[in-house]
C-alpha positions in Angstrom: 23.1 0.0 -8.3 25.6 -2.6 -7.1 25.5 -1.2 -3.6 21.7 -1.8 -3.5 22.2 -5.4 -4.4 24.7 -5.8 -1.6 23.0 -3.8 1.2 19.3 -4.1 0.5 19.0 -7.9 1.1 20.8 -7.6 4.5 18.8 -4.5 5.4 15.5 -6.3 4.4 16.3 -9.4 6.4 17.3 -7.5 9.5 14.2 -5.2 9.7 11.7 -7.9 8.7 13.2 -10.0 11.5 12.9 -7.1 14.0 9.2 -6.6 12.9 8.4 -10.0 14.4 10.2 -9.6 17.7 7.7 -8.9 20.5 10.3 -7.8 23.0 11.8 -5.4 20.6 8.3 -4.2 19.6 7.4 -3.5 23.3 10.6 -1.6 23.9 10.3 0.5 20.8 6.6 1.3 21.2 7.1 2.5 24.8 10.0 4.8 23.7 8.9 8.4 23.1 11.8 9.0 20.7 10.9 5.9 18.6 7.3 7.1 18.5 8.4 10.5 17.3 10.5 8.9 14.5 7.5 6.7 13.4 5.6 9.9 12.8 7.6 10.2 9.6 5.6 7.2 8.2 2.2 7.4 10.0 -0.3 10.2 10.4 -1.0 9.5 14.1 -2.7 6.9 16.2 -6.3 8.0 15.8 -8.7 8.4 12.9 -9.0 12.1 13.7 -5.2 12.4 13.2 -5.5 10.7 9.8 -8.5 12.8 8.7 -6.6 16.0 9.5 -3.5 14.7 7.6 -5.7 13.8 4.7 -7.3 17.3 4.7 -3.8 18.9 4.6 -2.7 16.6 1.8 -5.8 17.5 -0.3 -5.1 21.2 0.2 -1.7 20.5 -1.4 -3.3 18.9 -4.4 -2.6 15.3 -3.3 -5.1 12.4 -3.2 -5.1 10.1 -0.2 -5.5 6.4 0.6 -6.3 5.9 4.3 -5.1 2.7 6.0 -5.8 1.6 9.6 -2.8 -0.3 10.8 -3.2 -3.9 11.9 -2.8 -7.4 10.6 -2.5 -11.1 11.5 -5.7 -10.9 13.6 -6.3 -14.1 15.6 -9.9 -13.8 16.8 -13.3 -13.0 15.2 -14.1 -10.2 17.6 -10.9 -8.3 16.8 -11.6 -8.7 13.1 -15.1 -7.3 13.5 -13.6 -4.4 15.4 -11.2 -3.6 12.6 -14.0 -3.8 10.1 -16.0 -1.4 12.2 -13.1 1.1 12.1 -13.4 1.1 8.3 -17.1 2.1 8.5 -15.8 5.1 10.5 -13.2 5.9 7.9 -15.7 5.9 5.1 -18.1 8.2 7.0 -15.1 10.4 8.1 -14.0 10.8 4.5 -17.6 11.7 3.4 -18.3 14.1 6.3 -15.0 16.0 5.8 -15.4 16.2 2.0 -12.0 14.5 1.5 -10.6 13.2 -1.8 -9.6 9.9 -0.3 -10.3 6.1 -0.6 -9.3 3.4 1.9 -7.0 0.4 1.9 -7.2 -2.7 4.1 -5.5 -6.0 4.7 -7.4 -9.3 4.7 -5.6 -10.7 7.7 -6.9 -7.7 9.5 -10.4 -8.8 8.5 -10.0 -12.4 9.7 -8.5 -14.2 6.7 -6.4 -16.5 9.0 -9.4 -17.3 11.2 -12.1 -18.1 8.7 -12.3 -17.1 5.0 -16.1 -16.7 5.1 -15.8 -14.4 8.1 -13.2 -12.3 6.2 -15.4 -12.1 3.1 -18.4 -10.9 5.0 -16.4 -8.3 6.9 -14.9 -6.9 3.7 -18.1 -7.1 1.7 -19.9 -5.0 4.3 -17.1 -2.3 4.0 -17.2 -2.4 0.2 -21.0 -2.1 0.2 -20.9 0.9 2.5 -18.2 2.6 0.4 -20.4 2.1 -2.7 -23.2 4.0 -1.0 -20.9 6.9 -0.4 -19.4 6.7 -3.9 -16.0 5.6 -2.6 -13.5 2.9 -3.4 -11.7 0.1 -1.3 -8.3 -1.2 -2.2 -7.3 -4.7 -0.9 -3.6 -4.7 0.0 -1.5 -7.7 -0.8 0.4 -9.4 2.0 3.0 -12.2 2.1 2.9 -15.0 -0.5 1.1 -17.5 1.8 -1.9 -15.2 1.5 -1.7 -14.3 -2.2 -4.1 -16.9 -3.7 -6.7 -16.5 -0.9 -6.6 -12.8 -1.3 -7.2 -13.1 -5.1 -10.0 -15.6 -4.5 -11.8 -13.2 -2.1 -11.2 -10.3 -4.4 -12.7 -12.1 -7.4 -15.7 -13.0 -5.4 -16.2 -9.3 -4.4 -15.6 -8.1 -8.0 -18.6 -10.1 -9.2 -21.0 -7.9 -7.2 -19.0 -4.6 -6.7 -17.2 -2.3 -9.1 -15.7 -0.2 -6.3 -13.0 -2.6 -5.2 -9.4 -3.0 -6.4 -6.3 -5.0 -5.7 -2.6 -4.6 -5.0 0.0 -6.7 -7.0 3.7 -7.0 -6.2 6.4 -7.0 -8.9 8.8 -9.2 -6.9 6.6 -12.3 -7.1 7.2 -14.6 -10.1 3.5 -15.3 -10.4 2.4 -11.7 -10.7 2.5 -11.4 -14.5 0.1 -14.3 -14.8 -2.1 -12.9 -12.1 -2.3 -9.5 -13.9 -3.1 -11.2 -17.2 -5.9 -13.1 -15.6 -7.3 -10.3 -13.5 -7.3 -7.7 -16.3 -10.0 -9.9 -18.0 -12.4 -8.8 -15.2 -11.4 -5.1 -15.4 -9.3 -5.1 -12.2 -7.8 -1.8 -11.2 -4.4 -2.4 -9.6 -1.9 -0.7 -7.3 1.5 -2.0 -8.5 4.2 -2.0 -5.9 7.5 -3.9 -5.5 6.7 -5.8 -2.3 7.9 -5.5 1.2 7.7 -9.0 2.7 10.4 -11.6 3.2 10.0 -14.2 0.5 12.0 -17.3 -0.5 13.9 -17.3 -3.8 11.6 -19.9 -5.3 8.7 -17.5 -4.9 10.1 -14.0 -5.5 13.0 -12.4 -7.4 15.9 -12.1 -5.0 17.7 -9.3 -6.9 16.5 -5.7 -7.1 17.3 -5.4 -10.8 14.9 -8.2 -11.6 12.2 -6.8 -9.3 12.7 -3.5 -11.1 12.5 -5.2 -14.5 9.3 -6.9 -13.5 7.9 -3.5 -12.3 8.6 -1.9 -15.7 7.1 -4.7 -17.7 3.9 -4.8 -15.5 3.5 -1.1 -15.5 3.5 -1.0 -19.4 1.0 -3.8 -19.5 -1.3 -2.1 -17.0 -1.0 1.3 -18.7 -1.9 -0.3 -22.1 -5.0 -1.9 -20.6 -7.0 1.4 -20.7 -8.0 1.0 -17.0 -7.1 3.4 -14.2 -4.1 2.0 -12.2 -1.8 3.3 -9.4 2.0 2.9 -9.5 3.4 2.9 -6.0 7.1 3.7 -6.1 9.6 6.3 -4.9 12.1 5.3 -7.5 12.6 8.2 -9.9 13.8 5.9 -12.7 10.6 3.9 -12.5 8.5 7.1 -12.3 10.3 8.6 -15.3 9.9 5.4 -17.3 6.1 5.4 -16.7 5.9 9.1 -17.7 7.9 8.5 -20.9 5.9 5.4 -21.8 2.6 7.1 -21.2 3.6 10.0 -23.3 4.8 7.8 -26.2 1.6 5.8 -26.1 -0.5 9.0 -25.9 -1.9 8.0 -22.4 -2.9 11.2 -20.7 -1.9 11.8 -17.0 -5.5 11.7 -15.7 -5.7 8.0 -16.8 -3.4 6.8 -14.0 -1.8 7.9 -10.7 1.4 7.7 -8.9 1.3 6.6 -5.3 3.8 7.3 -2.5 4.0 6.7 1.2 3.1 9.4 3.7 6.3 11.4 4.7 8.5 10.0 1.9 10.1 12.2 -0.8 7.7 15.1 -0.1 9.4 17.3 -2.7 9.1 14.7 -5.4 5.4 14.3 -4.5 4.8 18.0 -4.9 6.8 18.1 -8.1 4.5 15.4 -9.7 1.4 17.3 -8.6 2.8 20.5 -10.1 3.5 18.7 -13.4 -0.2 17.7 -13.6 0.0 14.1 -12.5 -2.3 12.4 -10.0 -0.4 11.6 -6.8 -2.0 9.6 -4.0 -0.4 9.4 -0.6 -0.8 6.2 1.3 -1.6 7.5 4.8 -1.5 5.0 7.6 -2.6 5.5 11.2 -3.2 3.5 14.3 -1.5 2.0 17.4 0.1 -0.9 15.4 2.7 1.3 13.9 5.8 -0.7 14.8 5.6 -3.5 12.2 4.6 -1.0 9.5 7.6 1.2 10.3 10.0 -1.8 10.3 8.7 -2.8 6.8 9.3 0.7 5.6 12.9 0.4 6.8 13.1 -3.1 5.2 12.0 -1.8 1.8 15.3 0.1 1.2 18.4 1.2 3.1 17.7 4.6 1.7 14.7 4.9 4.0 16.9 4.2 7.0 19.2 7.0 5.7 16.3 9.4 5.3 15.4 9.0 8.9 19.0 9.2 10.1 19.4 12.5 8.3 16.2 13.8 10.0 17.6 12.8 13.5 20.9 14.4 12.8 
C-alpha cells in the first residue's frame, strides 16, 4: 500500500529513536497506564507470568516461544544472570508440561563484552535444553551483530542439533546467508526485521522487504526442513499457504509465528485450519524497548493499541 510506504518509515524512525531515550524510558516505565498498555505485547514481568500465559496458549492449541526481555548487556555478571534465567525457563517448561521452546539474544549473553563469554553462556543453555528435549532459537539483532551471531550459531550447530536461527528479510545479505546455512540443515525463523538500518544494508521500501520475504519463504519451504514464518501480514500468510499446497508440503512441516497479543483472531483461525501457530511470548522488566520496536514495525500496531485505549 502507498500509505505504508509513506507512514511506516516515519513511524519506524520515531519509535526506534524513542526506544533509545533513557529519560523517556524512565517516564514510561514508571507510568501505570503505559505499563498496562505494554501488557498487550508482553506476558508480564516474571517467569511465573510467562509460564501461566504459555499454559493458556497451549490450551488454545497454540505453541509458544518464551523470551526473557533484555539486550545490550555491558558486564559479564549481568550476562551470566540472564543466562541463569534461561535455565529456569527450560526447567519451568519441563515441570509444567508446556509445548514451548525458548528464544534469546546474543547481546543479552555478552556478545558485546566478549565473544567467548557469550558462546559459553549460550552453549550451556543449549546443552541443558538438549537434556530436556527442547530447542533454543537465537534471535537476530541489528546488522552490526549479524555476522558475529551467525559465527556463534555455526559453532554451536557443530555440536548441537537443537538450536536454530532467525533471519530478516529486509537485509540484502539474507538470501546468501540462507543459501549458506541451509547446507548445515539450519532451521530458521523468517521475519521482516525491526531495527533501524541504513539503505546500503537493508531494503528501505516495504514492497521490497515483502518481495524478499516471499522469495525466502519459498526457498525455505522447498528445503524440506522445519521453519517458522513470523508475520502478521495476511497476504504473506496466504502466499505461504498457497505455495505449500501447490508444492504438496503438508501443514505439519512448518509453522506460522506471531507475537503475543497481536491478531488473536487470526492466530486462532490458523490453528482451527490445522496449521502450527507459535506465539512469541516475551516477559521481563525490560519491556520498554521491546514495546517501542513493536510500534516501530508498523503504524498498524500503533492503531491496534489506540483502538484498545478508545
